[in-house]
C-alpha positions as CSV (number, residue, x, y, z in Angstrom):
1,M,-4.1,-18.3,1.8
2,A,-7.6,-17.2,2.9
3,E,-8.3,-15.6,6.3
4,P,-10.0,-17.8,8.9
5,A,-13.7,-17.1,9.0
6,P,-13.8,-15.2,12.4
7,E,-10.8,-13.0,11.4
8,K,-12.3,-12.3,7.9
9,E,-15.6,-11.3,9.6
10,K,-13.7,-9.0,12.0
11,N,-11.8,-7.3,9.2
12,D,-14.9,-7.0,7.0
13,A,-16.6,-5.2,9.9
14,K,-13.7,-2.9,10.4
15,R,-13.8,-2.0,6.7
16,A,-17.6,-1.5,6.8
17,E,-17.1,1.1,9.6
18,L,-15.3,3.3,7.0
19,L,-18.1,3.4,4.5
20,G,-19.7,6.7,3.8
21,K,-17.3,8.6,6.0
22,V,-14.7,11.3,5.2
23,L,-11.3,9.6,5.7
24,H,-7.8,10.9,6.4
25,L,-6.0,8.0,4.8
26,K,-2.6,8.6,6.4
27,D,-4.2,8.5,9.8
28,L,-5.7,5.0,9.3
29,V,-2.3,3.2,9.5
30,Q,0.3,3.9,12.2
31,Y,4.1,3.7,12.1
32,Q,5.6,0.8,13.9
33,D,9.3,0.8,14.8
34,G,11.5,-1.4,12.6
35,T,8.7,-2.8,10.4
36,V,6.0,-2.4,7.8
37,A,2.4,-2.1,8.9
38,S,-0.7,-2.4,6.7
39,R,-4.5,-1.9,6.7
40,M,-6.7,-3.1,3.9
41,I,-9.7,-0.7,3.5
42,V,-11.3,-2.2,0.4
43,N,-11.2,-5.8,-0.8
44,R,-13.3,-6.8,-3.8
45,K,-12.9,-9.2,-6.7
46,A,-12.2,-6.2,-9.0
47,G,-9.3,-5.0,-6.7
48,S,-8.2,-3.8,-3.3
49,I,-7.0,-0.7,-1.6
50,T,-4.4,-1.1,1.2
51,L,-2.6,1.5,3.3
52,F,1.0,0.9,4.4
53,S,3.4,2.5,6.8
54,F,7.1,1.8,6.4
55,D,9.7,2.7,9.1
56,E,12.9,4.3,7.9
57,D,15.2,1.9,6.0
58,E,12.3,-0.6,5.4
59,G,11.2,-1.5,1.9
60,L,10.0,-4.1,-0.5
61,S,12.5,-6.1,-2.6
62,E,12.1,-6.3,-6.3
63,H,9.1,-8.3,-7.4
64,T,6.3,-8.4,-9.9
65,A,2.6,-8.6,-9.6
66,P,0.1,-10.0,-12.1
67,Y,-2.0,-6.8,-11.9
68,D,-1.5,-3.0,-12.4
69,A,-0.8,-1.4,-9.0
70,V,-1.3,2.3,-8.3
71,V,0.8,3.7,-5.5
72,T,0.2,7.1,-3.9
73,I,2.5,8.5,-1.3
74,L,0.6,9.9,1.7
75,D,3.5,10.9,4.0
76,G,7.3,10.9,4.0
77,E,9.8,10.1,1.2
78,V,10.6,6.9,-0.7
79,E,12.7,5.8,-3.6
80,V,11.0,3.4,-6.1
81,W,12.3,1.4,-9.0
82,V,10.2,0.4,-11.9
83,A,11.7,-1.5,-14.8
84,G,15.2,-0.3,-13.9
85,Q,14.2,3.4,-13.5
86,T,14.6,5.1,-10.1
87,H,12.1,7.7,-8.9
88,R,12.2,9.7,-5.6
89,M,8.6,10.3,-4.4
90,T,7.0,12.4,-1.6
91,A,3.5,13.0,-0.3
92,G,1.0,13.6,-3.1
93,D,3.0,11.7,-5.7
94,T,1.5,8.7,-7.6
95,I,3.0,6.1,-9.8
96,I,1.6,3.1,-11.7
97,F,3.4,-0.2,-11.5
98,P,2.5,-2.0,-14.7
99,A,1.5,-5.7,-14.4
100,N,4.4,-8.2,-14.7
101,V,7.0,-5.4,-14.6
102,P,9.7,-5.6,-11.8
103,H,9.4,-3.0,-9.1
104,A,10.7,-2.3,-5.6
105,L,10.8,0.5,-3.0
106,S,12.9,1.7,-0.1
107,A,12.1,4.2,2.6
108,I,14.3,7.3,2.6
109,T,12.3,8.5,5.7
110,R,9.3,6.9,7.4
111,F,6.6,7.0,4.8
112,K,3.0,6.0,4.2
113,M,1.4,4.9,1.0
114,M,-1.9,3.8,-0.5
115,L,-1.7,0.7,-2.8
116,T,-4.6,0.2,-5.2
117,M,-4.5,-3.2,-7.0
118,V,-6.6,-3.3,-10.2
119,R,-7.5,-7.0,-11.0
120,E,-8.8,-8.1,-14.3
């Protein structure tokens, strides 16, 4: 579903404020008790970059995506599953979720990640 025009313009303006600046990615999204928070920082036809924060015990259930997704952990610790394999990841680790391959993740501690979707 597309964003309503005023909301889209507001979000585009927020993203534009980041252009040409040195960014501390883990500081651009804050933890919220009992939930997952996100902030999209790039949104183009070719792909998007979104920052997420997960509270402890939060996660994403197994799913697939039609595009490759690159996940980089910015803070904390998480367990991820890709095609039946389990990986424990911490800040600085990166994994690629291949298109159409089942994957999931679960917070071990609060954690933050950057998700880069590469569309064809």
